[in-house]
Backbone as CSV, one residue per row, in Angstrom:
resi,resn,N_x,N_y,N_z,CA_x,CA_y,CA_z,C_x,C_y,C_z
1,MET,29.465,-12.786,99.653,28.486,-12.184,98.731,27.253,-11.983,98.597
2,THR,26.682,-10.941,98.378,25.419,-10.659,98.346,24.710,-10.935,97.117
3,ILE,23.705,-11.767,97.113,23.113,-12.118,95.607,21.446,-10.913,95.785
4,SER,21.422,-10.406,94.685,20.254,-9.539,94.642,19.228,-10.178,93.911
5,VAL,18.241,-9.714,93.900,17.092,-10.125,93.049,17.193,-10.477,91.623
6,PHE,18.352,-9.720,91.029,18.604,-9.613,89.409,19.668,-10.766,89.299
7,GLN,20.515,-11.136,90.294,21.436,-12.105,89.980,20.759,-13.374,90.022
8,GLN,21.713,-14.483,89.774,21.166,-15.996,89.477,22.505,-16.782,90.007
9,ARG,22.176,-17.395,90.750,23.095,-18.313,91.388,22.724,-19.856,90.797
10,TYR,23.792,-20.692,90.486,23.776,-21.719,89.840,24.176,-22.842,90.801
11,SER,23.858,-24.259,90.398,24.001,-25.316,91.341,25.704,-25.302,91.935
12,ASP,26.565,-24.872,90.676,27.888,-24.820,91.161,28.270,-23.660,92.074
13,GLY,27.561,-23.215,92.436,27.742,-21.735,93.062,28.278,-20.516,92.330
14,ALA,28.364,-20.797,91.056,28.551,-19.482,90.355,27.408,-18.594,90.205
15,VAL,27.695,-17.437,90.042,26.632,-16.027,90.093,27.046,-15.715,88.942
16,ASP,25.945,-15.294,87.955,26.200,-14.481,86.919,25.447,-12.914,87.216
17,ASP,26.021,-12.162,86.205,25.925,-10.592,86.500,24.443,-10.440,86.336
18,PHE,23.234,-10.406,87.120,22.204,-9.669,87.375,20.887,-10.556,86.629
19,SER,21.520,-11.580,85.702,20.453,-12.503,84.741,19.601,-11.478,84.057
20,ALA,20.287,-10.379,83.548,19.087,-9.400,82.656,19.648,-9.576,81.355
21,ALA,18.456,-9.300,80.676,18.384,-9.082,79.053,19.566,-8.294,78.721
22,ILE,19.803,-8.506,77.248,21.029,-7.662,76.837,20.833,-6.215,76.799
23,SER,21.373,-5.243,77.155,20.901,-3.892,77.098,21.326,-3.242,75.719
24,THR,20.344,-2.478,75.285,21.029,-1.880,73.892,21.118,-0.351,74.016
25,LYS,21.303,-0.211,75.299,22.105,1.295,75.635,23.147,0.850,76.697
26,LYS,24.323,0.772,76.033,25.560,0.517,77.101,26.377,1.444,76.861
27,TYR,27.254,2.273,77.671,28.290,3.066,77.682,29.469,2.856,78.720
28,SER,30.653,3.017,78.122,31.964,2.683,78.864,32.569,3.947,78.964
29,VAL,33.329,4.128,80.008,34.605,5.306,80.032,35.806,4.656,80.950
30,ALA,36.610,5.272,80.547,37.957,5.098,81.367,38.150,6.308,82.315
31,LEU,38.111,6.099,83.422,38.054,7.356,84.306,39.634,7.892,84.897
32,ALA,40.353,8.929,84.571,41.593,9.362,85.279,41.285,9.502,86.391
33,ALA,42.111,9.132,87.488,42.294,9.679,88.756,41.737,11.153,88.947
34,GLY,40.762,11.441,90.075,40.585,12.967,90.390,39.452,13.585,88.973
35,THR,39.219,12.864,87.860,38.338,13.385,86.990,36.998,13.033,86.900
36,ALA,35.842,13.729,86.682,34.614,13.281,87.010,34.038,13.334,85.393
37,LYS,33.564,12.260,85.292,32.797,12.026,83.996,31.536,11.662,83.782
38,SER,30.439,12.097,82.831,29.158,12.221,83.178,28.256,11.625,81.967
39,VAL,27.173,10.831,82.327,26.481,10.190,81.041,24.920,10.561,81.289
40,ASP,24.292,10.746,80.261,22.851,10.924,80.616,21.992,9.684,80.163
41,VAL,20.991,9.517,81.366,19.981,8.353,81.143,19.691,8.473,79.845
42,PRO,19.362,7.410,78.759,18.800,7.946,77.533,17.243,8.266,77.488
43,LEU,16.976,9.281,76.738,15.847,9.847,76.559,15.710,10.556,75.309
44,ASP,14.930,10.035,74.589,14.436,10.659,73.131,12.974,10.819,72.821
45,ASP,12.599,11.042,71.599,11.470,11.459,71.346,10.291,10.282,71.992
46,ASN,11.134,8.956,71.646,10.008,7.941,72.181,10.329,7.390,73.391
47,GLY,11.043,8.435,74.365,11.142,7.905,75.790,12.582,7.264,75.967
48,CYS,12.362,6.527,77.084,13.492,5.924,77.552,13.809,4.624,76.819
49,MET,14.733,4.385,75.924,15.027,3.170,75.276,13.918,2.642,74.529
50,GLY,13.393,3.507,74.008,12.431,2.981,72.870,10.872,2.862,73.468
51,LEU,10.676,2.938,74.613,9.106,2.949,75.065,8.434,4.427,75.118
52,SER,7.473,4.446,74.983,6.892,5.760,74.916,6.735,6.313,76.322
53,ILE,7.083,7.821,76.567,7.055,8.531,77.744,5.800,8.016,78.700
54,SER,4.753,7.620,78.281,3.538,7.471,78.850,3.892,6.064,79.560
55,ASP,4.588,5.091,79.207,4.935,3.894,79.328,6.075,3.841,80.635
56,ILE,6.889,4.621,80.679,7.823,4.550,81.641,7.792,5.244,82.905
57,LYS,8.183,4.775,83.845,8.064,5.357,85.564,9.802,5.403,85.305
58,LYS,10.391,4.289,85.496,11.869,4.376,85.711,12.807,3.522,84.927
59,CYS,14.127,3.646,84.652,14.959,2.687,83.930,15.896,2.135,85.253
60,LEU,16.275,1.094,84.842,17.374,0.355,85.768,18.558,0.405,85.204
61,VAL,19.483,1.145,85.753,21.016,1.139,85.316,22.016,0.143,86.070
62,LEU,22.418,-0.769,85.427,23.655,-1.370,86.049,25.063,-0.790,85.883
63,ILE,25.440,-0.549,86.928,27.167,0.214,86.960,28.059,-0.975,87.381
64,LYS,28.880,-1.057,86.562,29.926,-1.953,86.511,31.660,-1.289,86.512
65,PRO,31.817,-1.293,87.908,33.217,-0.631,87.941,34.278,-1.814,87.953
66,GLN,35.593,-1.166,87.279,36.715,-2.221,87.198,36.822,-3.007,88.521
67,ALA,37.155,-4.152,88.489,37.457,-5.133,89.393,38.553,-4.431,90.246
68,GLY,38.156,-4.073,91.584,39.750,-3.765,92.624,39.388,-2.116,92.836
69,LYS,38.706,-1.556,91.897,38.690,-0.169,92.136,37.536,0.747,92.763
70,ASN,37.809,1.785,93.127,36.858,2.587,93.929,36.411,3.492,92.876
71,VAL,34.722,3.539,92.915,34.477,4.315,92.113,33.263,5.000,92.864
72,TRP,33.164,6.510,92.810,32.039,7.150,93.280,30.924,7.690,92.158
73,TRP,29.790,7.504,92.381,28.924,8.135,91.431,27.621,8.939,92.263
74,CYS,26.802,9.658,91.549,25.770,10.324,91.846,24.937,10.805,90.784
75,VAL,23.821,11.254,91.176,22.713,11.392,90.056,22.381,13.145,90.302
76,ASN,22.464,13.597,88.837,21.899,14.987,89.072,22.734,16.005,89.840
77,ASP,23.842,15.614,90.162,24.794,16.495,91.183,26.176,16.404,90.805
78,THR,27.072,17.158,91.616,28.460,17.037,91.430,29.030,15.778,92.424
79,VAL,29.675,14.807,91.657,29.996,13.811,92.209,31.473,14.171,93.139
80,VAL,31.626,13.617,94.548,32.634,13.681,95.208,33.218,12.691,96.043
81,THR,34.460,12.290,96.118,34.852,11.229,96.719,35.009,11.737,97.943
82,ALA,35.518,10.649,98.900,35.566,10.578,100.450,37.117,11.347,100.712
83,SER,38.161,11.493,99.511,39.442,11.605,99.759,39.598,12.994,100.781
84,GLY,40.344,12.543,101.698,40.627,13.543,102.750,39.771,13.804,103.968
85,LEU,38.384,13.174,103.785,37.381,13.030,104.995,37.931,12.407,106.218
86,THR,37.735,13.274,107.397,38.090,12.519,108.572,36.930,12.186,109.429
87,ASP,35.897,12.884,108.881,34.362,12.855,109.583,33.547,12.435,108.610
88,PHE,32.226,11.902,108.931,31.442,11.382,108.535,30.607,12.878,108.136
89,THR,30.486,12.782,106.501,29.824,14.135,105.943,28.840,13.654,105.011
90,GLU,27.662,14.639,105.293,26.491,13.935,104.264,26.888,14.377,102.632
91,THR,26.501,13.615,101.678,26.951,13.601,100.742,25.794,13.155,99.738
92,SER,26.140,13.615,98.239,24.790,13.082,97.281,25.547,11.890,96.619
93,SER,26.601,11.548,97.127,27.453,10.637,96.047,27.813,9.269,96.975
94,GLU,27.843,8.182,96.083,27.907,6.561,96.727,29.040,6.076,95.959
95,LEU,29.615,5.316,97.294,30.819,4.508,96.820,30.087,3.023,96.276
96,ILE,30.841,2.988,95.198,30.585,1.414,94.699,31.893,0.549,94.153
97,THR,31.788,-0.597,94.506,33.126,-1.422,94.358,32.910,-2.841,93.267
98,GLU,31.572,-2.981,93.299,31.009,-3.984,92.431,29.856,-3.744,91.913
99,THR,29.614,-4.668,90.714,28.123,-4.333,90.051,27.210,-4.055,90.776
100,THR,26.438,-2.684,90.387,25.349,-2.218,91.501,24.183,-1.966,90.585
101,GLY,22.961,-1.960,90.809,21.616,-1.451,90.408,21.187,-0.601,90.799
102,ARG,20.767,0.375,90.215,19.747,1.605,90.935,18.563,2.112,89.958
103,TYR,17.549,2.313,90.473,16.380,2.978,89.473,16.874,4.484,89.078
104,VAL,16.618,5.050,87.952,16.871,6.320,87.772,15.689,6.717,86.743
105,LYS,15.716,7.946,86.171,14.531,8.242,85.271,15.308,8.862,84.116
106,GLY,14.763,8.430,82.850,15.252,9.056,81.724,15.554,10.605,81.631
107,GLY,16.699,11.081,81.372,17.036,12.509,81.264,17.804,12.863,82.274
108,ASP,18.284,11.807,83.552,18.746,12.131,84.746,20.275,11.966,84.207
109,THR,21.087,12.695,84.809,22.702,12.583,84.750,23.150,12.012,85.781
110,LEU,24.099,10.836,85.247,24.640,10.211,86.319,26.494,10.658,86.199
111,SER,27.185,11.030,87.331,28.501,11.398,87.394,29.106,10.575,87.870
112,PHE,30.342,10.301,87.434,31.414,9.066,88.115,32.850,9.904,88.282
113,LYS,33.465,9.315,89.512,34.711,9.864,89.608,35.657,8.746,90.630
114,THR,36.809,8.853,90.333,37.987,7.836,91.233,39.074,8.620,91.686
115,ASP,39.611,8.072,92.869,40.829,8.543,93.381,41.986,7.602,93.454
116,ASP,41.481,6.663,92.658,42.439,5.686,92.579,43.512,5.901,91.559
117,SER,44.840,5.954,91.870,45.801,6.528,91.197,45.952,5.781,89.499
118,GLY,45.480,4.439,89.451,45.717,3.982,88.027,44.359,4.467,87.427
119,GLY,43.326,5.123,87.849,42.203,5.313,86.881,41.313,4.503,87.291
120,ALA,40.119,4.125,86.857,39.482,3.050,86.606,38.150,2.913,85.411
121,ALA,37.870,1.737,85.070,36.892,1.689,83.789,35.565,1.666,84.505
122,VAL,34.642,2.112,83.964,33.255,2.177,84.330,32.226,1.760,83.254
123,ASN,31.261,0.788,83.265,30.384,0.545,82.049,29.260,0.929,83.041
124,VAL,28.054,1.358,82.179,26.678,1.140,82.570,25.859,0.637,81.296
125,CYS,24.794,0.364,81.872,23.774,-0.459,81.058,22.521,-0.263,81.616
126,PHE,21.800,0.167,80.679,20.387,0.880,80.816,18.898,-0.369,80.536
127,TYR,18.446,-0.326,81.257,17.329,-1.071,81.045,15.913,-0.457,81.377
128,SER,14.657,-0.220,80.190,13.721,0.330,80.719,12.653,-0.433,81.421
129,LEU,11.992,0.361,82.207,11.067,-0.709,83.411,9.560,0.208,82.813
130,PRO,8.876,-0.474,82.138,7.611,-0.316,81.728,6.602,-0.079,83.351
131,ASN,5.680,0.820,83.220,4.437,1.174,84.164,3.901,-0.358,84.600
132,ALA,3.883,-0.521,85.708,3.008,-1.927,86.082,1.609,-1.739,86.331
């Protein structure tokens, strides 16, 4: 198992989910096989998650796909899966199978899709990252 800078390993070997503060901007969806769904990174008059636009460079999104499911995602593009591909093909989409963190900007659109026959649940949590 890869441990990222956001995860916490305990003395008993347990690892918790990124050791991040509780997000106030959380979204979930149940994806049907072959159907894409999108969510916009929060951006309102106050900026991303309550901080002013001048204080925000990026947001961190934690994407949590349902255990054992394959979920593809992309930013500001049409999400595509590798279904049917037999050669490497350039793509804007990325396969995720476990909790993944990525930097995004307020106003970006994140799109998700699965080809798993039973569908897949996905949860996204956003965290503001003030300028350093």
